[in-house]
N, C-alpha and C positions, 0 to 999 in steps of 0.2 A: 577148313580150319575154323575152330570156334573162337569166340571172344576170349575164352579162358586160355586157349592155346596161344593166342596172340599175346595176351598178358604175360603168360609164363615165358614165352620167347623173349619178350622185352626185358623181363627181370634177369633172365639168364645172360642176355647180352650186356646188360648194365653191370652185372657182377663180373663178367669176363673183362670188362673195360676198366675195372677198379683195381687199384694197387693191391697186390696179393696180401700185403700186411694188414689191410683194413677191410678186405672184402667180406669178412664175417659179420660186419655191421649191417649187411643186407639180409641177415637171417630172418628177421621179423617179416619182411616182405615175402620171402620165400615160404615161410610157414603159412602165411595167409593164402597164397596161391595153392599150396598143397592141401590146405583145409577145404578150399573150394572144390578141388578135384575130388576129395573124399566125399563131400556132400553130394556130388553128382552121381556117385555110385559107379562111375566108369573106370575107376582105378587110377592110381598115381603113376605117371611115367617114371620109368627106372632112372632116367637121367636126372630127374628132379629129386628123387630119393637119394641118389648118390651125391648130388650137389649139397643137399641138406646135411648129409652125414659129414661131408668134407668141411662145410662151413661150421658145423657144430664142433668138430675136432679143432678147427682153427680158433674158434672162440674160447674153448677151454684152454688151449695153449697160450693164447693172448692174456688170459687172466693170470696165469702162473708166471709169465715173463717178468712181471713187475714185483714179484714177491722177493723179499730179501732172503738170502741163503744163510 
């Protein structure tokens, strides 16, 4: 397991332990790790891509939750 894998696992664990309503706030950390994977040329793990997609959708929903109807 590389340092990058260890960092990714730590961020995934941190996100999993966070309140589901606010976990999208960790999206920047996840983007950083995914960018580092992309730079290595080894490919981005599927679980990280899926988590990124989930958090992005949650962030979009959170932005619209506070809009008046």
